[in-house]
C-alpha positions as CSV (number, residue, x, y, z in Angstrom):
1,M,-43.1,26.0,85.9
2,K,-44.2,29.6,85.5
3,V,-46.6,30.3,82.6
4,S,-47.7,33.3,80.7
5,F,-49.2,34.5,77.4
6,R,-48.3,36.4,74.3
7,G,-48.1,40.2,74.4
8,G,-48.7,42.3,77.5
9,V,-46.8,45.1,79.2
10,H,-44.9,45.8,82.4
11,P,-46.1,49.1,83.9
12,A,-43.3,50.9,85.8
13,H,-45.6,51.3,88.8
14,H,-46.7,47.7,88.7
15,S,-44.6,46.8,91.7
16,K,-45.1,50.0,93.7
17,R,-47.9,48.8,96.0
18,P,-47.5,50.4,99.5
19,T,-50.5,48.5,100.8
20,Q,-49.3,45.0,100.0
21,H,-48.0,44.4,103.6
22,L,-50.9,46.1,105.4
23,P,-53.4,43.7,107.0
24,V,-57.1,44.2,106.2
25,E,-59.0,46.4,108.7
26,A,-62.8,46.9,108.8
27,F,-64.4,50.3,108.3
28,V,-68.2,50.8,108.7
29,S,-69.7,54.2,107.9
30,D,-72.9,55.8,109.2
31,T,-74.6,55.8,105.8
32,V,-74.5,53.5,102.8
33,R,-75.8,54.2,99.3
34,I,-76.5,50.9,97.6
35,I,-77.1,51.0,93.8
36,M,-79.3,48.5,92.0
37,S,-77.0,48.0,89.0
38,M,-73.9,46.5,90.4
39,H,-73.8,43.6,87.9
40,I,-74.0,43.0,84.1
41,G,-77.7,42.7,83.2
42,A,-80.9,44.6,84.0
43,P,-80.8,46.6,87.3
44,S,-82.5,45.2,90.2
45,T,-85.8,46.7,91.3
46,P,-86.0,48.4,94.8
47,C,-88.4,46.6,97.1
48,V,-88.1,49.0,100.0
49,K,-89.3,52.5,100.5
50,K,-88.2,55.6,102.5
51,G,-88.9,55.1,106.2
52,D,-88.6,51.3,106.2
53,L,-86.4,49.6,108.7
54,V,-84.1,46.9,107.3
55,K,-81.7,44.3,108.6
56,V,-78.3,43.2,107.3
57,G,-78.7,40.7,104.5
58,Q,-82.3,41.7,103.8
59,V,-83.2,41.9,100.1
60,I,-83.7,45.5,99.1
61,G,-83.5,45.0,95.3
62,E,-85.3,42.2,93.5
63,P,-83.7,40.6,90.4
64,V,-84.9,41.4,86.9
65,G,-84.3,39.3,83.8
66,A,-82.2,36.3,83.1
67,L,-79.0,37.9,84.4
68,G,-80.7,39.4,87.4
69,I,-79.4,39.0,91.0
70,P,-80.8,40.3,94.3
71,V,-79.3,43.3,96.1
72,H,-79.0,43.1,99.9
73,A,-78.8,45.7,102.7
74,S,-75.2,45.8,104.0
75,V,-76.1,47.5,107.3
76,S,-79.2,47.6,109.5
77,G,-81.1,50.8,110.0
78,E,-83.6,53.1,108.3
79,V,-84.0,53.6,104.6
80,I,-83.7,57.4,104.2
81,A,-84.0,57.6,100.4
82,V,-84.9,55.6,97.3
83,E,-83.9,57.7,94.3
84,K,-81.8,57.9,91.1
85,I,-78.2,59.2,91.5
86,P,-75.5,60.0,89.0
87,Y,-73.0,57.1,88.7
88,L,-70.2,56.0,86.4
89,G,-72.3,55.7,83.2
90,A,-74.2,58.2,81.1
91,Q,-77.5,57.5,82.9
92,P,-78.4,57.8,86.6
93,V,-79.0,54.6,88.5
94,E,-81.5,53.6,91.2
95,C,-80.1,53.8,94.7
96,V,-81.3,52.9,98.2
97,T,-79.7,55.0,101.0
98,I,-79.6,53.5,104.5
99,R,-78.7,55.2,107.7
100,N,-76.7,52.7,109.8
101,D,-78.0,52.1,113.3
102,F,-74.8,50.1,114.1
103,A,-76.9,47.3,115.7
104,D,-75.8,45.0,112.9
105,T,-79.1,43.1,113.2
106,W,-79.1,40.3,110.6
107,V,-81.9,38.5,108.8
108,E,-82.3,34.8,109.5
109,L,-79.7,33.0,107.4
110,N,-79.9,29.5,105.8
111,P,-76.5,27.9,105.9
112,L,-75.9,24.8,103.9
113,G,-72.8,23.6,105.8
114,N,-69.6,21.9,104.6
115,V,-68.9,22.4,100.9
116,E,-67.7,18.8,100.6
117,S,-71.0,17.3,101.9
118,V,-73.6,19.7,100.7
119,D,-76.0,18.6,97.9
120,P,-74.3,20.0,94.7
121,A,-77.7,20.9,93.3
122,L,-78.1,23.5,96.1
123,I,-74.9,25.4,95.5
124,V,-75.8,27.4,92.4
125,P,-79.2,28.6,93.8
126,A,-77.4,29.6,97.0
127,I,-74.9,31.7,94.9
128,K,-77.8,33.4,93.1
129,N,-79.7,34.1,96.2
130,A,-76.6,35.6,97.8
131,G,-76.3,38.2,94.9
132,I,-72.8,37.1,93.9
133,C,-71.3,38.6,90.8
134,G,-67.7,38.7,89.6
135,M,-65.6,40.7,92.1
136,G,-62.6,41.1,89.9
137,G,-64.2,43.9,87.9
138,A,-66.4,42.4,85.3
139,S,-69.5,41.9,87.6
140,F,-70.9,39.0,85.6
141,P,-73.5,37.1,87.7
142,T,-71.7,34.0,89.1
143,H,-74.7,31.7,89.0
144,I,-74.8,32.1,85.2
145,K,-71.2,31.2,84.8
146,L,-71.8,28.0,86.8
147,S,-74.8,27.0,84.7
148,P,-73.5,25.3,81.6
149,R,-75.8,25.1,78.6
150,E,-76.7,21.9,76.9
151,G,-73.6,20.4,75.3
152,Q,-71.2,22.3,77.6
153,Q,-69.1,20.7,80.2
154,C,-66.9,22.5,82.7
155,E,-63.7,20.7,83.2
156,T,-61.7,23.3,85.1
157,I,-62.5,26.0,87.7
158,L,-59.8,28.6,87.1
159,V,-59.3,31.0,89.9
160,N,-57.8,34.5,89.2
161,G,-55.4,35.4,92.0
162,A,-53.1,37.3,89.6
163,E,-54.2,40.8,90.6
164,C,-52.1,42.2,87.8
165,E,-53.7,45.7,87.9
166,T,-51.5,48.5,89.2
167,H,-51.9,49.7,92.8
168,L,-54.3,47.0,94.0
169,T,-53.6,44.5,96.8
170,A,-57.1,43.5,98.0
171,D,-56.8,40.0,96.5
172,H,-53.3,39.6,97.7
173,R,-54.4,40.3,101.3
174,L,-57.4,38.0,100.9
175,M,-55.1,35.1,99.8
176,L,-52.9,35.7,102.9
177,E,-55.6,36.2,105.5
178,N,-58.4,33.9,104.3
179,S,-56.9,31.3,102.1
180,D,-58.9,28.4,103.4
181,R,-62.2,30.2,102.6
182,I,-61.0,30.7,99.0
183,V,-60.3,27.0,98.6
184,D,-63.7,26.2,100.1
185,G,-65.3,28.4,97.4
186,V,-63.3,26.7,94.7
187,R,-64.4,23.3,95.9
188,A,-68.1,24.4,96.1
189,A,-67.8,25.7,92.5
190,M,-66.2,22.4,91.3
191,R,-68.9,20.3,92.9
192,A,-71.6,22.5,91.5
193,V,-70.5,21.8,87.9
194,N,-68.7,18.5,88.4
195,A,-65.4,20.0,87.4
196,K,-62.3,17.7,87.4
197,E,-59.8,20.3,88.7
198,G,-59.5,23.7,90.3
199,I,-56.5,25.8,89.5
200,I,-55.6,28.9,91.5
201,A,-53.4,31.2,89.3
202,I,-51.1,33.7,91.1
203,E,-48.3,35.9,89.7
204,D,-44.8,35.3,90.9
205,N,-44.5,38.7,92.6
206,K,-46.7,37.4,95.4
207,P,-44.5,34.6,96.9
208,D,-46.2,34.9,100.3
209,A,-49.7,34.4,98.8
210,I,-48.4,31.5,96.7
211,K,-47.1,29.8,99.9
212,A,-50.4,30.5,101.8
213,M,-52.6,29.1,99.0
214,I,-50.4,26.0,98.5
215,K,-50.8,25.3,102.2
216,A,-54.6,25.8,102.0
217,C,-54.8,23.5,99.0
218,H,-53.1,20.7,100.8
219,G,-55.4,17.7,101.3
220,R,-58.2,19.3,99.2
221,E,-59.3,17.2,96.2
222,N,-57.9,18.2,92.8
223,V,-57.1,21.8,93.7
224,R,-53.6,23.2,93.0
225,V,-51.8,26.5,92.6
226,Q,-50.3,27.6,89.2
227,V,-47.5,30.2,89.4
228,M,-47.5,32.7,86.5
229,R,-45.0,35.3,85.3
230,T,-45.7,38.8,86.4
231,K,-47.1,40.7,83.5
232,Y,-50.2,42.8,82.7
233,P,-52.9,41.7,81.8
234,Q,-52.1,38.3,83.3
235,G,-55.5,38.3,85.1
236,G,-57.5,38.8,81.9
237,E,-59.9,35.9,81.4
238,K,-58.7,34.8,78.0
239,Q,-55.0,35.3,78.9
240,L,-55.4,33.3,82.1
241,I,-57.0,30.4,80.3
242,E,-54.3,30.4,77.6
243,A,-51.5,30.6,80.1
244,C,-52.8,27.9,82.5
245,T,-54.6,25.4,80.2
246,G,-53.1,26.1,76.7
247,K,-56.6,26.6,75.4
248,Q,-57.7,29.6,73.4
249,V,-61.3,30.9,73.6
250,P,-62.4,31.5,70.0
251,S,-63.7,34.8,68.9
252,G,-67.3,35.4,70.0
253,K,-67.2,32.4,72.4
254,L,-67.1,32.1,76.2
255,P,-64.7,30.2,78.5
256,L,-67.3,27.5,79.0
257,D,-67.1,26.7,75.3
258,V,-63.6,25.4,76.1
259,G,-64.6,23.8,79.3
260,V,-63.4,26.5,81.7
261,V,-65.1,28.8,84.3
262,V,-62.9,31.7,85.6
263,L,-63.7,33.1,89.0
264,N,-61.9,35.8,91.0
265,V,-60.5,34.8,94.5
266,G,-62.9,37.3,96.1
267,T,-65.8,35.6,94.3
268,C,-64.7,32.2,95.6
269,A,-64.6,33.5,99.2
270,A,-68.1,35.0,98.7
271,I,-69.3,31.6,97.4
272,A,-68.0,29.9,100.5
273,D,-69.7,32.5,102.7
274,A,-73.0,31.8,100.9
275,V,-72.8,28.0,101.0
276,I,-71.2,27.5,104.5
277,D,-72.8,30.4,106.4
278,G,-75.8,31.4,104.2
279,K,-74.5,35.0,104.0
280,P,-75.2,37.2,101.0
281,L,-72.5,39.4,99.5
282,I,-72.7,42.6,101.6
283,E,-69.0,43.5,102.0
284,R,-65.6,43.2,100.3
285,I,-61.9,44.1,100.6
286,T,-60.9,47.3,98.8
287,T,-57.5,48.9,98.4
288,V,-57.4,52.6,99.1
289,T,-54.1,54.2,97.9
290,G,-52.4,56.9,95.9
291,G,-52.8,60.4,97.2
292,V,-54.3,59.6,100.6
293,R,-52.5,60.1,103.9
294,N,-52.9,56.6,105.2
295,P,-53.2,54.0,102.4
296,A,-55.0,50.8,103.5
297,N,-56.8,47.6,102.6
298,L,-60.3,48.0,104.0
299,L,-63.1,45.6,104.5
300,L,-66.0,47.8,103.4
301,R,-69.8,47.3,103.4
302,I,-71.3,47.5,99.9
303,G,-72.5,51.0,99.3
304,T,-69.9,52.8,101.4
305,I,-69.4,56.3,100.1
306,T,-66.0,57.2,98.6
307,E,-65.7,60.4,100.6
308,D,-66.2,58.5,103.8
309,V,-63.5,56.0,102.8
310,I,-61.0,58.7,101.9
311,G,-61.8,60.5,105.2
312,H,-61.1,57.3,107.1
313,C,-57.7,57.1,105.4
314,G,-56.8,60.5,106.7
315,G,-58.0,62.6,103.7
316,F,-56.2,63.7,100.6
317,A,-52.4,63.9,100.8
318,V,-52.3,65.8,97.5
319,T,-54.5,68.1,95.6
320,P,-56.6,65.5,93.8
321,G,-56.7,65.5,90.0
322,K,-59.0,62.5,89.8
323,V,-60.2,59.6,91.9
324,C,-60.7,56.2,90.3
325,F,-62.3,52.9,91.1
326,G,-59.7,50.3,90.1
327,G,-56.0,50.6,89.0
328,A,-54.3,52.8,86.5
329,M,-54.8,50.6,83.4
330,T,-58.6,49.9,83.5
331,G,-59.9,52.1,86.4
332,L,-63.0,54.3,86.0
333,C,-62.8,58.0,86.9
334,L,-65.4,59.1,89.4
335,P,-67.6,62.2,88.6
336,N,-67.5,63.1,92.3
337,I,-66.5,61.5,95.7
338,S,-70.1,61.1,96.8
339,I,-70.2,58.0,94.6
340,P,-70.6,54.7,96.6
341,M,-68.5,51.7,96.0
342,A,-70.0,48.5,94.6
343,K,-69.5,44.7,94.6
344,S,-66.7,45.0,92.0
345,T,-64.9,48.0,93.6
346,N,-61.5,46.4,94.3
347,G,-59.6,49.7,94.6
348,I,-60.0,53.5,95.2
349,V,-57.0,55.3,93.9
350,V,-56.4,59.0,94.2
351,Y,-54.2,60.7,91.6
352,S,-52.5,64.1,91.9
353,E,-53.2,66.9,89.4
354,E,-49.9,66.1,87.7
355,E,-50.6,62.4,87.5
356,A,-54.1,63.0,86.2
357,A,-53.1,65.5,83.5
358,S,-54.3,64.6,80.0
359,V,-51.9,64.3,77.1
360,E,-52.4,65.3,73.5
361,E,-52.3,62.7,70.7
362,D,-49.4,62.8,68.3
363,A,-49.3,61.3,64.8
364,C,-48.8,57.6,64.6
365,I,-45.1,56.7,63.8
366,R,-46.0,53.2,62.5
367,C,-43.7,51.5,65.1
368,G,-45.9,48.5,65.5
369,K,-45.6,48.4,69.3
370,C,-49.4,48.4,69.8
371,V,-49.5,45.2,67.7
372,S,-46.7,43.5,69.6
373,V,-48.2,44.0,73.1
374,C,-51.9,43.3,72.3
375,P,-52.7,40.1,74.2
376,I,-55.6,39.3,71.8
377,G,-53.5,39.6,68.7
378,L,-55.4,42.6,67.2
379,N,-54.1,45.4,65.0
380,P,-54.8,48.5,67.1
381,F,-53.4,50.9,64.5
382,E,-55.9,49.7,61.8
383,I,-58.8,49.7,64.2
384,K,-58.0,53.2,65.3
385,L,-58.1,54.4,61.7
386,A,-61.5,52.9,61.2
387,A,-62.8,54.2,64.5
388,D,-61.6,57.8,63.7
389,K,-63.5,57.6,60.4
390,D,-66.6,56.3,62.2
391,D,-66.4,53.2,60.0
392,M,-67.9,50.7,62.4
393,E,-68.2,48.0,59.8
394,K,-64.5,48.2,59.2
395,A,-63.8,48.2,62.9
396,K,-66.0,45.2,63.4
397,S,-64.3,43.3,60.5
398,L,-61.0,44.0,62.3
399,N,-62.4,42.3,65.4
400,V,-62.7,45.3,67.7
401,M,-65.4,43.5,69.6
402,D,-62.7,41.0,70.7
403,C,-60.8,43.9,72.3
404,V,-60.7,43.5,76.2
405,L,-59.9,47.2,76.7
406,C,-56.9,46.3,78.8
407,G,-55.0,49.5,77.8
408,C,-51.8,47.8,76.8
409,C,-51.7,49.5,73.3
410,S,-52.3,52.9,74.8
411,F,-49.7,52.4,77.5
412,E,-47.0,51.3,75.0
413,C,-47.7,53.8,72.3
414,P,-44.9,56.4,72.0
415,A,-47.3,58.8,70.3
416,R,-49.7,58.6,73.1
417,R,-52.6,57.7,70.8
418,W,-56.0,57.4,72.5
419,L,-56.4,53.8,71.3
420,T,-58.3,52.1,74.1
421,A,-60.7,55.0,74.5
422,S,-61.5,54.9,70.7
423,F,-62.0,51.1,70.9
424,K,-64.4,51.4,73.9
425,M,-66.5,54.0,72.0
426,A,-66.5,51.8,68.9
427,K,-67.7,48.8,70.8
428,Q,-70.4,50.9,72.4
429,K,-71.6,52.1,69.0
430,I,-71.6,48.7,67.4
431,A,-73.5,47.3,70.4
432,A,-76.0,50.1,70.2
433,Q,-76.5,49.6,66.4
434,A,-77.0,45.8,67.0
435,K,-79.6,46.6,69.7
436,A,-81.4,49.0,67.4
437,K,-81.6,46.3,64.7
438,G,-83.0,43.8,67.2
439,G,-79.6,42.2,68.1
440,K,-78.7,41.1,64.6
């Protein structure tokens, strides 16, 4: 039975994915720029300096704070800079630049072996030491997700194989080409928290991936595939939980509060690498598409520079209007193409000048379409009024903090109101106000 959730949209370019049949190929550049803030939480602190020689997998950034995770060198070679660089946010970020010697010399690894026989108590520490965070876009430290608080019990590991964002096929190819490793990661996560079941959720527009994952699940304890209807944002954490388990995560609560942990398929594969082989997270599959001459699914080392990736794909096929990390619905526009990719970079999409052209807002026509497509059940129209008046208390009372910034309302709005952008700014203002008041 195919499952789904209330609301959502069907972007016209949802099915136009020229890379879905292209096997993954590796690309390693001569220089990587590895930022220290690839995860939610305090940035890691660089522990190397210019002139140091480093090995693949060596810790170059030490964790800071409760949500901290280490950052590792993705190539071997010489550190040529430790400096702050402009990135996707308002503030520059700390970055370690390494010139690749192409020797691929690794640090000594500490593999734990088979996920079915390893001591479960060793799994979460291995995940933390490997620097694994969510690879579907959120970048939340995985070891925190797999560390229930007192009174919490994880019953289900829910694996996001939906890949509902436009343009992207990185997870699709991973499920086709490395399905057994994903299931190994699911089983490791299940054993770490003593979960009863593992569910791998995949949209029905990926029948080959569904077939491959069902085969990989065969004979593995309490792991199964759940087919979902193709709809955006099917891969949203709360939408995935509702569709696959029937449970709703209450406002202000986390998935663990309803007994669920959601992991991306890429995250599961990284968990398996950490447990079985002792490898830290130093590479990932990224879809490169849009206005490039040779779209591809590339296995990239963390810190690979966007310009190098585009060059490997034959360069621009159009005059670029913008380049984004991620798909059309939630992707982040790059300030320039010297920006390096990170652990959560699942796509690099080039848009033409015509595609990137901004549109002017028109007056709201009170059609209610934004309300009907909101997967959270919010009233975007009312929230936008409050946000435009800078009435953050009103916006907060309308539950703007529950908004997942999926972009459905903006996509569906015939007046092209800048809804999602307003909600993002409102959430940032409310968070800043709370921080200024000491988190109250």
